[in-house]
C-alpha beads as a LAMMPS data file, in Angstrom:
LAMMPS data file: protein, C-alpha beads

436 atoms
435 bonds

1 atom types
1 bond types

-500.0 500.0 xlo xhi
-500.0 500.0 ylo yhi
-500.0 500.0 zlo zhi

Masses

1 110.0

Atoms # bond

1 1 1 421.379 359.215 385.045
2 1 1 424.079 360.284 387.403
3 1 1 426.638 357.829 386.283
4 1 1 427.737 356.505 382.904
5 1 1 426.450 353.160 381.729
6 1 1 428.877 350.359 380.568
7 1 1 429.127 350.595 376.735
8 1 1 430.819 347.449 375.937
9 1 1 429.638 344.890 378.556
10 1 1 426.233 343.925 379.974
11 1 1 425.321 346.008 383.048
12 1 1 425.008 344.203 386.455
13 1 1 421.532 345.479 387.223
14 1 1 418.254 346.358 385.388
15 1 1 417.595 349.805 384.303
16 1 1 414.224 351.537 384.298
17 1 1 412.364 351.545 380.880
18 1 1 412.054 355.437 380.701
19 1 1 415.787 355.675 381.978
20 1 1 416.985 353.208 379.214
21 1 1 414.904 355.027 376.563
22 1 1 416.298 358.665 377.645
23 1 1 419.919 357.357 377.611
24 1 1 419.681 355.847 374.116
25 1 1 417.683 358.789 372.863
26 1 1 420.123 361.262 373.949
27 1 1 422.988 359.453 372.294
28 1 1 421.174 359.193 368.901
29 1 1 420.882 363.029 368.911
30 1 1 424.525 363.072 367.900
31 1 1 423.418 361.303 364.660
32 1 1 422.828 363.760 361.771
33 1 1 419.213 364.658 360.834
34 1 1 417.941 361.951 358.324
35 1 1 415.614 364.450 356.303
36 1 1 418.767 366.637 355.788
37 1 1 420.682 363.694 354.493
38 1 1 421.251 364.345 350.759
39 1 1 423.572 361.443 350.378
40 1 1 421.056 358.637 351.304
41 1 1 418.819 356.937 348.681
42 1 1 416.613 355.340 351.259
43 1 1 413.335 356.592 352.509
44 1 1 413.221 358.870 355.498
45 1 1 409.581 359.757 355.866
46 1 1 406.460 357.831 355.645
47 1 1 402.790 358.648 356.382
48 1 1 401.806 357.860 360.088
49 1 1 399.107 355.112 359.045
50 1 1 402.062 353.242 357.379
51 1 1 404.387 353.704 360.523
52 1 1 401.337 352.349 362.436
53 1 1 401.072 349.279 360.334
54 1 1 404.672 348.622 360.524
55 1 1 404.666 348.648 364.296
56 1 1 401.827 346.352 364.314
57 1 1 403.692 343.947 362.176
58 1 1 407.033 343.897 363.979
59 1 1 406.711 340.739 365.586
60 1 1 405.483 338.753 362.562
61 1 1 408.141 336.397 361.108
62 1 1 407.893 336.735 357.228
63 1 1 409.256 333.393 356.815
64 1 1 406.671 331.666 358.973
65 1 1 403.949 331.803 356.183
66 1 1 401.898 328.948 357.753
67 1 1 401.507 330.994 361.088
68 1 1 401.126 334.368 359.136
69 1 1 399.324 333.412 355.990
70 1 1 397.950 336.795 355.329
71 1 1 401.307 338.398 355.524
72 1 1 402.499 335.820 353.139
73 1 1 399.581 336.707 350.830
74 1 1 400.546 340.301 350.887
75 1 1 404.041 339.649 349.995
76 1 1 402.842 337.595 347.073
77 1 1 400.506 340.406 345.921
78 1 1 403.651 342.717 346.097
79 1 1 405.712 340.353 343.858
80 1 1 402.750 340.268 341.276
81 1 1 402.597 344.116 341.210
82 1 1 406.284 344.340 340.778
83 1 1 406.324 341.753 338.071
84 1 1 403.130 343.457 336.320
85 1 1 404.834 346.991 336.816
86 1 1 407.933 345.578 334.845
87 1 1 405.968 343.750 332.146
88 1 1 406.799 340.267 333.008
89 1 1 405.054 337.691 330.691
90 1 1 404.764 335.287 333.686
91 1 1 403.702 337.342 336.831
92 1 1 404.778 336.414 340.355
93 1 1 408.064 334.793 339.869
94 1 1 410.115 336.584 342.465
95 1 1 410.579 337.320 346.324
96 1 1 411.109 340.161 348.712
97 1 1 414.476 340.507 350.135
98 1 1 416.580 342.588 352.662
99 1 1 417.265 345.452 350.385
100 1 1 418.610 345.155 346.851
101 1 1 421.929 343.672 348.299
102 1 1 420.224 340.240 348.736
103 1 1 418.115 340.638 345.756
104 1 1 421.410 341.122 343.664
105 1 1 422.807 337.859 345.214
106 1 1 419.956 335.873 344.396
107 1 1 419.536 337.191 340.746
108 1 1 423.459 336.711 340.202
109 1 1 423.078 332.933 341.497
110 1 1 420.251 332.351 339.119
111 1 1 422.372 333.687 336.265
112 1 1 425.266 331.480 337.149
113 1 1 423.164 328.512 337.815
114 1 1 421.492 328.713 334.283
115 1 1 424.775 329.374 332.589
116 1 1 426.459 326.287 334.334
117 1 1 423.293 324.197 333.335
118 1 1 423.815 325.097 329.652
119 1 1 427.441 324.416 329.721
120 1 1 427.012 321.048 331.214
121 1 1 424.165 320.005 328.763
122 1 1 426.692 320.952 326.034
123 1 1 429.438 318.931 327.564
124 1 1 431.594 322.081 328.083
125 1 1 433.487 323.113 331.170
126 1 1 431.734 325.350 333.619
127 1 1 434.501 326.413 335.861
128 1 1 435.336 329.897 334.662
129 1 1 432.275 332.060 334.659
130 1 1 432.303 335.874 334.193
131 1 1 430.023 338.820 334.624
132 1 1 430.124 342.087 332.570
133 1 1 429.390 345.194 334.695
134 1 1 430.584 348.572 335.053
135 1 1 432.815 349.984 337.461
136 1 1 429.817 352.270 338.690
137 1 1 428.006 349.236 340.050
138 1 1 427.233 349.031 343.886
139 1 1 429.658 347.117 345.883
140 1 1 427.416 344.275 346.373
141 1 1 428.059 342.883 342.825
142 1 1 431.735 342.742 343.778
143 1 1 430.717 340.884 346.792
144 1 1 428.714 338.629 344.725
145 1 1 431.526 337.861 342.375
146 1 1 433.870 337.195 345.107
147 1 1 431.599 335.073 347.166
148 1 1 430.332 333.076 344.397
149 1 1 433.741 332.909 342.387
150 1 1 432.726 334.679 339.398
151 1 1 435.275 336.697 337.377
152 1 1 433.940 340.361 337.379
153 1 1 434.852 342.275 333.987
154 1 1 434.631 345.980 334.963
155 1 1 434.036 348.387 332.234
156 1 1 435.945 351.518 333.395
157 1 1 434.316 354.983 333.387
158 1 1 435.970 358.007 331.822
159 1 1 435.571 361.787 332.487
160 1 1 432.398 362.932 330.757
161 1 1 431.105 359.190 330.450
162 1 1 429.729 357.575 333.703
163 1 1 427.851 354.648 332.122
164 1 1 428.587 351.552 330.220
165 1 1 427.963 351.356 326.441
166 1 1 426.949 348.667 323.926
167 1 1 430.287 348.527 322.391
168 1 1 432.241 348.047 325.594
169 1 1 429.915 345.387 326.726
170 1 1 430.157 343.197 323.538
171 1 1 434.001 343.458 323.691
172 1 1 434.197 341.792 327.053
173 1 1 431.867 339.015 326.378
174 1 1 432.656 335.401 325.504
175 1 1 431.099 331.937 325.919
176 1 1 431.809 331.866 329.746
177 1 1 429.762 335.217 330.395
178 1 1 426.953 334.443 332.668
179 1 1 425.339 337.808 332.009
180 1 1 425.467 341.468 331.721
181 1 1 424.321 343.936 334.434
182 1 1 423.072 347.342 333.417
183 1 1 421.926 349.920 335.962
184 1 1 418.749 351.705 335.874
185 1 1 419.879 354.961 337.749
186 1 1 423.551 354.729 338.866
187 1 1 424.280 355.754 342.505
188 1 1 427.161 358.096 341.144
189 1 1 425.072 360.356 338.959
190 1 1 421.529 359.059 338.764
191 1 1 421.752 358.593 334.958
192 1 1 419.973 355.721 333.200
193 1 1 422.462 353.268 331.272
194 1 1 421.379 352.548 327.640
195 1 1 419.800 349.484 328.341
196 1 1 417.686 348.919 325.206
197 1 1 420.878 349.678 322.876
198 1 1 423.013 347.224 325.088
199 1 1 420.240 344.740 324.569
200 1 1 420.115 345.153 320.780
201 1 1 424.020 344.845 320.671
202 1 1 423.885 341.763 322.674
203 1 1 421.032 340.207 320.845
204 1 1 422.910 340.689 317.591
205 1 1 426.123 339.094 319.072
206 1 1 424.141 336.052 320.489
207 1 1 422.647 335.534 317.032
208 1 1 426.057 335.522 315.358
209 1 1 427.944 333.363 317.861
210 1 1 424.985 331.044 319.250
211 1 1 425.716 332.134 322.732
212 1 1 422.850 332.778 325.011
213 1 1 424.114 335.515 327.294
214 1 1 421.233 337.291 329.329
215 1 1 420.954 340.536 331.138
216 1 1 419.976 341.602 334.616
217 1 1 418.781 345.114 335.156
218 1 1 419.922 346.600 338.530
219 1 1 416.938 348.927 338.856
220 1 1 417.496 349.474 342.698
221 1 1 417.069 353.271 342.220
222 1 1 415.043 353.588 339.081
223 1 1 412.716 350.677 339.316
224 1 1 409.876 352.689 340.886
225 1 1 410.694 355.784 338.829
226 1 1 410.969 355.044 335.298
227 1 1 407.507 353.234 335.070
228 1 1 406.060 356.514 336.162
229 1 1 408.156 359.247 334.526
230 1 1 409.294 357.439 331.488
231 1 1 406.660 354.662 330.761
232 1 1 407.561 354.315 327.150
233 1 1 411.407 353.696 327.852
234 1 1 412.272 350.039 327.188
235 1 1 414.453 348.786 329.927
236 1 1 412.503 345.950 331.625
237 1 1 410.773 342.530 330.574
238 1 1 409.682 344.135 327.359
239 1 1 413.340 343.380 326.161
240 1 1 413.506 339.577 325.720
241 1 1 417.003 339.093 326.963
242 1 1 416.246 340.882 330.396
243 1 1 415.862 337.763 332.703
244 1 1 415.903 339.287 336.101
245 1 1 415.350 342.724 337.689
246 1 1 416.084 343.934 341.256
247 1 1 414.462 347.103 342.668
248 1 1 414.850 348.738 346.117
249 1 1 411.346 349.219 347.865
250 1 1 413.302 351.420 350.396
251 1 1 414.256 353.920 347.764
252 1 1 411.862 355.355 345.542
253 1 1 409.385 352.499 346.553
254 1 1 408.969 354.796 349.390
255 1 1 409.454 352.341 352.289
256 1 1 411.620 352.710 355.365
257 1 1 414.672 350.473 354.890
258 1 1 415.255 347.745 354.210
259 1 1 413.197 345.868 351.706
260 1 1 414.125 345.037 348.181
261 1 1 412.605 342.941 345.482
262 1 1 413.739 340.541 342.947
263 1 1 411.724 339.184 339.936
264 1 1 412.468 336.859 336.959
265 1 1 410.831 336.874 333.632
266 1 1 409.617 333.517 333.772
267 1 1 409.815 330.390 336.136
268 1 1 412.381 328.953 333.750
269 1 1 414.682 331.856 334.591
270 1 1 414.650 330.765 338.253
271 1 1 416.646 327.477 338.756
272 1 1 414.682 324.823 340.710
273 1 1 417.945 324.125 342.449
274 1 1 417.826 327.495 344.099
275 1 1 414.427 326.836 345.619
276 1 1 414.399 325.313 348.994
277 1 1 411.263 323.622 350.892
278 1 1 410.744 323.472 354.668
279 1 1 407.850 321.992 356.667
280 1 1 409.088 322.351 360.277
281 1 1 407.345 325.905 360.732
282 1 1 404.033 323.999 359.538
283 1 1 402.872 323.580 355.956
284 1 1 405.302 323.026 352.806
285 1 1 406.920 326.458 352.343
286 1 1 409.073 327.128 349.217
287 1 1 411.766 329.649 349.861
288 1 1 414.510 331.246 347.737
289 1 1 416.140 333.828 350.008
290 1 1 419.550 334.001 351.573
291 1 1 418.105 335.097 354.769
292 1 1 415.455 333.380 356.849
293 1 1 413.891 335.038 359.896
294 1 1 413.036 338.755 359.435
295 1 1 409.940 340.914 360.247
296 1 1 407.141 341.324 357.830
297 1 1 406.416 344.932 358.630
298 1 1 408.409 346.265 355.583
299 1 1 406.401 344.227 352.982
300 1 1 403.392 345.280 354.785
301 1 1 404.508 348.814 354.384
302 1 1 405.209 348.383 350.627
303 1 1 401.713 346.908 349.971
304 1 1 400.232 349.955 352.007
305 1 1 402.035 352.180 349.428
306 1 1 400.805 350.315 346.499
307 1 1 397.468 350.288 347.754
308 1 1 397.402 353.993 348.964
309 1 1 399.273 355.614 345.904
310 1 1 398.345 353.598 343.076
311 1 1 399.677 354.353 339.698
312 1 1 398.407 358.041 339.822
313 1 1 399.819 358.707 343.278
314 1 1 403.326 357.265 342.392
315 1 1 403.414 359.200 339.212
316 1 1 402.407 362.521 341.145
317 1 1 405.138 362.006 343.832
318 1 1 407.767 361.059 341.273
319 1 1 406.841 364.156 338.935
320 1 1 407.033 366.469 342.044
321 1 1 410.354 365.091 343.153
322 1 1 411.925 365.339 339.549
323 1 1 410.706 368.907 339.293
324 1 1 412.359 369.703 342.540
325 1 1 415.671 367.992 341.462
326 1 1 415.731 369.592 338.266
327 1 1 414.945 373.112 339.556
328 1 1 417.486 372.623 342.341
329 1 1 419.983 371.619 339.920
330 1 1 419.626 374.508 337.765
331 1 1 419.726 376.848 340.653
332 1 1 422.904 375.369 341.921
333 1 1 424.551 375.447 338.561
334 1 1 423.598 379.166 338.471
335 1 1 425.497 379.792 341.665
336 1 1 428.702 380.257 339.815
337 1 1 431.603 377.652 340.641
338 1 1 429.530 374.659 339.768
339 1 1 428.922 372.747 336.619
340 1 1 426.391 369.758 336.413
341 1 1 427.345 366.467 335.736
342 1 1 423.525 365.173 335.684
343 1 1 420.469 367.274 336.064
344 1 1 417.877 365.063 337.865
345 1 1 415.792 364.397 334.801
346 1 1 416.220 360.451 334.938
347 1 1 415.780 359.870 338.563
348 1 1 415.404 362.714 341.039
349 1 1 419.263 362.735 341.790
350 1 1 421.905 365.065 340.296
351 1 1 425.646 365.282 340.698
352 1 1 427.880 368.492 340.072
353 1 1 431.495 369.432 340.220
354 1 1 433.404 372.547 340.634
355 1 1 434.597 374.289 337.262
356 1 1 438.084 373.838 336.397
357 1 1 439.234 377.334 337.088
358 1 1 438.348 376.869 340.763
359 1 1 441.462 376.168 342.491
360 1 1 441.398 377.555 346.106
361 1 1 439.004 374.783 347.583
362 1 1 437.462 371.414 346.739
363 1 1 434.254 369.628 346.502
364 1 1 435.261 368.227 349.979
365 1 1 435.646 371.538 351.476
366 1 1 432.067 372.452 350.161
367 1 1 430.666 369.181 351.726
368 1 1 432.456 369.794 355.068
369 1 1 431.163 373.407 355.224
370 1 1 427.570 372.347 354.587
371 1 1 427.612 370.114 357.554
372 1 1 427.924 373.103 359.512
373 1 1 424.406 374.084 358.247
374 1 1 422.968 370.675 359.074
375 1 1 423.156 369.379 355.492
376 1 1 424.977 366.038 354.508
377 1 1 425.915 366.321 350.919
378 1 1 428.416 363.617 349.904
379 1 1 431.708 364.599 347.963
380 1 1 433.451 361.766 346.311
381 1 1 435.518 360.732 343.371
382 1 1 434.149 359.011 340.279
383 1 1 435.149 355.406 339.447
384 1 1 438.168 353.644 338.049
385 1 1 439.730 355.784 335.179
386 1 1 437.711 358.779 336.036
387 1 1 439.164 359.205 339.630
388 1 1 440.156 362.906 339.035
389 1 1 436.760 363.785 338.859
390 1 1 435.319 364.920 342.297
391 1 1 431.726 365.653 342.619
392 1 1 428.823 366.327 345.039
393 1 1 425.636 364.622 344.799
394 1 1 422.058 365.595 345.818
395 1 1 419.290 362.681 346.172
396 1 1 415.603 364.239 346.419
397 1 1 413.446 361.967 348.222
398 1 1 409.901 362.107 349.369
399 1 1 409.428 364.556 352.285
400 1 1 412.022 366.988 350.583
401 1 1 409.833 370.057 349.846
402 1 1 410.474 373.052 347.724
403 1 1 411.133 375.103 350.899
404 1 1 413.702 372.543 351.885
405 1 1 415.452 373.003 348.583
406 1 1 415.456 376.789 349.076
407 1 1 417.174 376.374 352.487
408 1 1 419.841 373.925 351.050
409 1 1 420.438 376.471 348.083
410 1 1 420.850 379.195 350.605
411 1 1 423.293 377.198 352.700
412 1 1 425.182 376.446 349.347
413 1 1 425.558 380.137 348.571
414 1 1 426.756 380.797 351.899
415 1 1 429.264 377.853 351.664
416 1 1 430.694 379.149 348.337
417 1 1 431.000 382.599 349.761
418 1 1 432.952 381.069 352.727
419 1 1 435.110 379.004 350.574
420 1 1 435.887 381.862 348.132
421 1 1 437.145 383.759 350.915
422 1 1 439.451 380.954 351.981
423 1 1 441.038 380.569 348.539
424 1 1 444.502 381.320 349.823
425 1 1 444.690 378.129 351.789
426 1 1 445.663 374.611 350.185
427 1 1 442.452 372.646 349.217
428 1 1 441.512 369.386 351.293
429 1 1 443.116 366.414 349.853
430 1 1 440.694 363.792 348.166
431 1 1 438.706 361.466 350.300
432 1 1 438.366 357.753 350.060
433 1 1 436.480 356.645 346.998
434 1 1 432.662 356.570 347.458
435 1 1 430.914 353.359 347.768
436 1 1 427.326 352.971 348.082

Bonds

1 1 1 2
2 1 2 3
3 1 3 4
4 1 4 5
5 1 5 6
6 1 6 7
7 1 7 8
8 1 8 9
9 1 9 10
10 1 10 11
11 1 11 12
12 1 12 13
13 1 13 14
14 1 14 15
15 1 15 16
16 1 16 17
17 1 17 18
18 1 18 19
19 1 19 20
20 1 20 21
21 1 21 22
22 1 22 23
23 1 23 24
24 1 24 25
25 1 25 26
26 1 26 27
27 1 27 28
28 1 28 29
29 1 29 30
30 1 30 31
31 1 31 32
32 1 32 33
33 1 33 34
34 1 34 35
35 1 35 36
36 1 36 37
37 1 37 38
38 1 38 39
39 1 39 40
40 1 40 41
41 1 41 42
42 1 42 43
43 1 43 44
44 1 44 45
45 1 45 46
46 1 46 47
47 1 47 48
48 1 48 49
49 1 49 50
50 1 50 51
51 1 51 52
52 1 52 53
53 1 53 54
54 1 54 55
55 1 55 56
56 1 56 57
57 1 57 58
58 1 58 59
59 1 59 60
60 1 60 61
61 1 61 62
62 1 62 63
63 1 63 64
64 1 64 65
65 1 65 66
66 1 66 67
67 1 67 68
68 1 68 69
69 1 69 70
70 1 70 71
71 1 71 72
72 1 72 73
73 1 73 74
74 1 74 75
75 1 75 76
76 1 76 77
77 1 77 78
78 1 78 79
79 1 79 80
80 1 80 81
81 1 81 82
82 1 82 83
83 1 83 84
84 1 84 85
85 1 85 86
86 1 86 87
87 1 87 88
88 1 88 89
89 1 89 90
90 1 90 91
91 1 91 92
92 1 92 93
93 1 93 94
94 1 94 95
95 1 95 96
96 1 96 97
97 1 97 98
98 1 98 99
99 1 99 100
100 1 100 101
101 1 101 102
102 1 102 103
103 1 103 104
104 1 104 105
105 1 105 106
106 1 106 107
107 1 107 108
108 1 108 109
109 1 109 110
110 1 110 111
111 1 111 112
112 1 112 113
113 1 113 114
114 1 114 115
115 1 115 116
116 1 116 117
117 1 117 118
118 1 118 119
119 1 119 120
120 1 120 121
121 1 121 122
122 1 122 123
123 1 123 124
124 1 124 125
125 1 125 126
126 1 126 127
127 1 127 128
128 1 128 129
129 1 129 130
130 1 130 131
131 1 131 132
132 1 132 133
133 1 133 134
134 1 134 135
135 1 135 136
136 1 136 137
137 1 137 138
138 1 138 139
139 1 139 140
140 1 140 141
141 1 141 142
142 1 142 143
143 1 143 144
144 1 144 145
145 1 145 146
146 1 146 147
147 1 147 148
148 1 148 149
149 1 149 150
150 1 150 151
151 1 151 152
152 1 152 153
153 1 153 154
154 1 154 155
155 1 155 156
156 1 156 157
157 1 157 158
158 1 158 159
159 1 159 160
160 1 160 161
161 1 161 162
162 1 162 163
163 1 163 164
164 1 164 165
165 1 165 166
166 1 166 167
167 1 167 168
168 1 168 169
169 1 169 170
170 1 170 171
171 1 171 172
172 1 172 173
173 1 173 174
174 1 174 175
175 1 175 176
176 1 176 177
177 1 177 178
178 1 178 179
179 1 179 180
180 1 180 181
181 1 181 182
182 1 182 183
183 1 183 184
184 1 184 185
185 1 185 186
186 1 186 187
187 1 187 188
188 1 188 189
189 1 189 190
190 1 190 191
191 1 191 192
192 1 192 193
193 1 193 194
194 1 194 195
195 1 195 196
196 1 196 197
197 1 197 198
198 1 198 199
199 1 199 200
200 1 200 201
201 1 201 202
202 1 202 203
203 1 203 204
204 1 204 205
205 1 205 206
206 1 206 207
207 1 207 208
208 1 208 209
209 1 209 210
210 1 210 211
211 1 211 212
212 1 212 213
213 1 213 214
214 1 214 215
215 1 215 216
216 1 216 217
217 1 217 218
218 1 218 219
219 1 219 220
220 1 220 221
221 1 221 222
222 1 222 223
223 1 223 224
224 1 224 225
225 1 225 226
226 1 226 227
227 1 227 228
228 1 228 229
229 1 229 230
230 1 230 231
231 1 231 232
232 1 232 233
233 1 233 234
234 1 234 235
235 1 235 236
236 1 236 237
237 1 237 238
238 1 238 239
239 1 239 240
240 1 240 241
241 1 241 242
242 1 242 243
243 1 243 244
244 1 244 245
245 1 245 246
246 1 246 247
247 1 247 248
248 1 248 249
249 1 249 250
250 1 250 251
251 1 251 252
252 1 252 253
253 1 253 254
254 1 254 255
255 1 255 256
256 1 256 257
257 1 257 258
258 1 258 259
259 1 259 260
260 1 260 261
261 1 261 262
262 1 262 263
263 1 263 264
264 1 264 265
265 1 265 266
266 1 266 267
267 1 267 268
268 1 268 269
269 1 269 270
270 1 270 271
271 1 271 272
272 1 272 273
273 1 273 274
274 1 274 275
275 1 275 276
276 1 276 277
277 1 277 278
278 1 278 279
279 1 279 280
280 1 280 281
281 1 281 282
282 1 282 283
283 1 283 284
284 1 284 285
285 1 285 286
286 1 286 287
287 1 287 288
288 1 288 289
289 1 289 290
290 1 290 291
291 1 291 292
292 1 292 293
293 1 293 294
294 1 294 295
295 1 295 296
296 1 296 297
297 1 297 298
298 1 298 299
299 1 299 300
300 1 300 301
301 1 301 302
302 1 302 303
303 1 303 304
304 1 304 305
305 1 305 306
306 1 306 307
307 1 307 308
308 1 308 309
309 1 309 310
310 1 310 311
311 1 311 312
312 1 312 313
313 1 313 314
314 1 314 315
315 1 315 316
316 1 316 317
317 1 317 318
318 1 318 319
319 1 319 320
320 1 320 321
321 1 321 322
322 1 322 323
323 1 323 324
324 1 324 325
325 1 325 326
326 1 326 327
327 1 327 328
328 1 328 329
329 1 329 330
330 1 330 331
331 1 331 332
332 1 332 333
333 1 333 334
334 1 334 335
335 1 335 336
336 1 336 337
337 1 337 338
338 1 338 339
339 1 339 340
340 1 340 341
341 1 341 342
342 1 342 343
343 1 343 344
344 1 344 345
345 1 345 346
346 1 346 347
347 1 347 348
348 1 348 349
349 1 349 350
350 1 350 351
351 1 351 352
352 1 352 353
353 1 353 354
354 1 354 355
355 1 355 356
356 1 356 357
357 1 357 358
358 1 358 359
359 1 359 360
360 1 360 361
361 1 361 362
362 1 362 363
363 1 363 364
364 1 364 365
365 1 365 366
366 1 366 367
367 1 367 368
368 1 368 369
369 1 369 370
370 1 370 371
371 1 371 372
372 1 372 373
373 1 373 374
374 1 374 375
375 1 375 376
376 1 376 377
377 1 377 378
378 1 378 379
379 1 379 380
380 1 380 381
381 1 381 382
382 1 382 383
383 1 383 384
384 1 384 385
385 1 385 386
386 1 386 387
387 1 387 388
388 1 388 389
389 1 389 390
390 1 390 391
391 1 391 392
392 1 392 393
393 1 393 394
394 1 394 395
395 1 395 396
396 1 396 397
397 1 397 398
398 1 398 399
399 1 399 400
400 1 400 401
401 1 401 402
402 1 402 403
403 1 403 404
404 1 404 405
405 1 405 406
406 1 406 407
407 1 407 408
408 1 408 409
409 1 409 410
410 1 410 411
411 1 411 412
412 1 412 413
413 1 413 414
414 1 414 415
415 1 415 416
416 1 416 417
417 1 417 418
418 1 418 419
419 1 419 420
420 1 420 421
421 1 421 422
422 1 422 423
423 1 423 424
424 1 424 425
425 1 425 426
426 1 426 427
427 1 427 428
428 1 428 429
429 1 429 430
430 1 430 431
431 1 431 432
432 1 432 433
433 1 433 434
434 1 434 435
435 1 435 436
């Protein structure tokens, strides 16, 4: 401990376990407090029993289903539970993934493969696929389009509207459209896109043109919220054109990062060409994931939550988070210089901006000052064609109590008072555009 350790090369000698632990522990103190991070959607608190189960399953390789058959069975149960939650007519068609990023890639590949098969069966070219999506999607969709050579047709946002609409979707589709992506809980504002209305418009267009354009729902944020807070809302497999859904277990599934899930409507919606079978680990094991070896502890933790909470427990938690979010949103709107973009009534997430007459400081100044109180509240500009709108966003997660909400509100009031006293200086310039 009396000399610095090499940072970028392997040290020549061993280090005592306690010393190595202390060195790394001390460095990590420079990180922000995860519980005070209002930017992240991922879970930052779990029950100690879940943490204990995760520690016990760290060494289990999820892909090795022959060696760890019970972990494999637990994964299958989770897929069935998620499918049932989303009203799949054929349960159990899906997989766990490393967050929604891998899940999105898998769902996108299935859309492209099914479109290509239809085109080839019709004797038509299949070399110019396109995908309809909003400019508010996660960056992983841009990655998918680039990696798999699909033309992204982005629907731009505009001030006052930060979701896609049926009219804009239909206007951009053609016979080469592999699918339409709609979001259940955008990362920018937490709003639900009008999925049922988009579905109806797409259904009418398919009927008129003979096309078979399907939908994928990116429910990364809202998939474990809507079934409990808005159970009658039609956004899932109750809509016939919805062929696949991804959801993040490490968001409102309440599991530490990173686990995601992807499920398909029926086995026909998952092309057989995407399923691989290996036997060198013992037994015949089908796999349709991009990643291979990974620990099974996150799947175990997801099953713990399903078993521990059940429908009633998830409902109670989501109601509490929504009440905290909507109450905090109202209080922040009442502070004075802020106006709400969203209010936390969809998922427990809300965004707000400075009113137009506030000229002496920006949301970036507010975000920077809040960091001095320990709070990480992100400030960012909205997507393409709405870049002039800069907002702050708060994500309310499990473990964020009403008492913590009061502390954040107190810090917000102090920040506003400080910024108002600094109005004579020029506001900070806009920061790089936010990306999740």
